[in-house]
C-alpha positions in Angstrom: 37.8 131.0 152.3 40.7 132.4 154.3 41.6 131.4 157.8 43.8 133.4 160.2 45.3 131.5 163.1 46.1 133.2 166.4 49.6 132.8 168.0 51.8 134.5 170.5 54.9 136.4 169.5 57.9 134.9 171.3 60.8 136.6 169.5 61.2 139.6 167.2 63.9 140.3 164.6 64.2 144.0 163.8 65.5 145.1 160.4 66.4 148.6 159.1 63.8 148.0 156.4 60.4 147.8 158.2 59.0 145.5 155.5 61.6 142.8 156.6 60.6 142.8 160.3 59.9 139.2 161.4 59.0 137.3 164.5 58.6 133.8 165.9 55.1 133.0 166.8 53.9 130.1 169.0 50.8 128.4 167.7 49.9 126.2 170.7 53.4 124.7 170.8 54.2 124.9 167.1 56.6 127.8 166.4 56.9 129.5 163.0 58.6 132.6 161.7 56.2 135.1 160.3 56.3 138.6 158.8 55.4 141.4 161.2 55.6 144.1 158.4 51.9 145.0 158.8 52.2 145.4 162.6 55.1 147.7 163.4 53.9 148.1 167.0 53.6 144.4 167.7 55.7 143.3 170.7 56.8 140.1 172.3 53.9 138.6 174.2 51.3 140.0 171.9 48.8 137.7 170.2 48.5 138.1 166.5 46.3 136.6 163.7 48.4 135.0 161.0 47.5 134.2 157.5 49.8 133.0 154.8 52.9 133.8 156.9 51.8 137.4 157.6 50.6 138.7 161.0 47.6 140.8 160.0 46.3 142.2 163.4 46.6 141.8 167.1 44.0 140.2 169.4 43.8 139.9 173.1 44.6 136.7 174.8 40.9 135.9 175.6 40.0 136.3 171.9 42.9 134.1 170.9 41.7 131.4 173.3 38.2 131.6 172.0 39.4 131.1 168.4 41.5 128.1 169.5 38.4 126.6 171.2 36.4 127.0 168.0 39.1 125.4 165.9 39.2 122.5 168.3 35.4 122.1 168.1 35.6 122.1 164.3 38.3 119.4 164.4 36.1 117.3 166.7 33.1 117.7 164.5 35.1 116.7 161.4 36.5 113.7 163.3 33.0 112.7 164.4 31.7 113.0 160.9 34.5 110.8 159.6 33.4 108.1 162.1 29.7 108.2 161.0 28.5 105.2 159.0 
């Protein structure tokens, strides 16, 4: 199973070679550098779904918030299941 996590682009590093275009993405406070090679039109402030270090597509802010809410629910369920006798 693959899981793409949403994050907000905070910086972009352009390169003459489009395949080397990179950006810093903020995942709820954790910032990571990712490849933007698949999203040549992505801009600072855009929300993107990232899997294995690659931004795969853009999403709007509401969709990103919904995904984060679902991930938090999953973590709470897992934590509750760990507490069960």
